[in-house]
C-alpha positions as CSV (number, residue, x, y, z in Angstrom):
1,M,-8.3,16.7,-22.3
2,M,-6.9,19.2,-20.0
3,H,-7.4,16.7,-17.2
4,A,-5.5,14.2,-19.2
5,A,-2.5,16.4,-19.8
6,G,-2.3,17.2,-16.2
7,Q,-2.2,13.6,-15.4
8,A,0.6,13.0,-18.1
9,R,2.6,15.6,-16.5
10,R,2.3,14.2,-13.2
11,I,3.2,10.9,-14.4
12,G,6.2,12.5,-16.1
13,V,7.3,14.0,-12.9
14,N,7.0,10.6,-11.1
15,L,8.9,9.1,-13.9
16,N,11.8,11.5,-13.7
17,Q,12.1,11.2,-9.9
18,A,12.2,7.3,-10.3
19,V,14.8,7.4,-12.8
20,A,16.9,10.2,-10.7
21,A,16.6,7.6,-7.7
22,G,17.8,4.8,-10.1
23,H,20.8,6.6,-11.0
24,S,21.9,6.6,-7.2
25,G,21.7,2.7,-7.0
26,E,18.9,0.0,-7.7
27,P,16.0,1.4,-9.7
28,P,13.0,1.6,-7.5
29,P,10.3,-1.3,-8.2
30,E,7.6,1.3,-9.3
31,L,9.8,2.5,-12.3
32,W,8.3,0.2,-14.7
33,C,4.9,1.0,-13.5
34,Y,5.5,4.8,-14.2
35,I,7.0,3.9,-17.6
36,E,3.8,1.8,-18.4
37,A,1.6,4.3,-17.2
38,A,3.2,7.2,-19.2
39,A,3.3,5.2,-22.4
40,R,-0.4,4.3,-22.0
41,T,-1.4,7.8,-21.2
42,V,0.5,9.3,-24.2
43,Q,-1.0,6.7,-26.4
44,H,-4.3,7.5,-25.2
45,L,-3.7,11.3,-25.8
46,D,-2.5,10.5,-29.3
47,D,-5.5,8.5,-30.1
48,L,-7.9,11.2,-28.8
49,G,-6.0,14.0,-30.8
50,E,-6.5,11.8,-34.0
51,E,-10.2,11.3,-33.1
52,I,-10.7,15.0,-32.7
53,R,-8.8,15.8,-35.9
54,R,-11.1,13.2,-37.9
55,R,-14.2,14.9,-36.7
56,L,-13.0,18.6,-37.3
57,P,-14.1,19.8,-40.7
């Protein structure tokens, strides 16, 4: 889980940089890639957290 959280933070940093670059003109083409990766990562973390919660007494 620690590795996944680190990956989510890195994706978030890349997403923030892409959005900032988009404010100065045309959004970079990788913006949607970062958005989709961030959404998938957060969903996986949510699913994992829910699975762990169900297994705890």
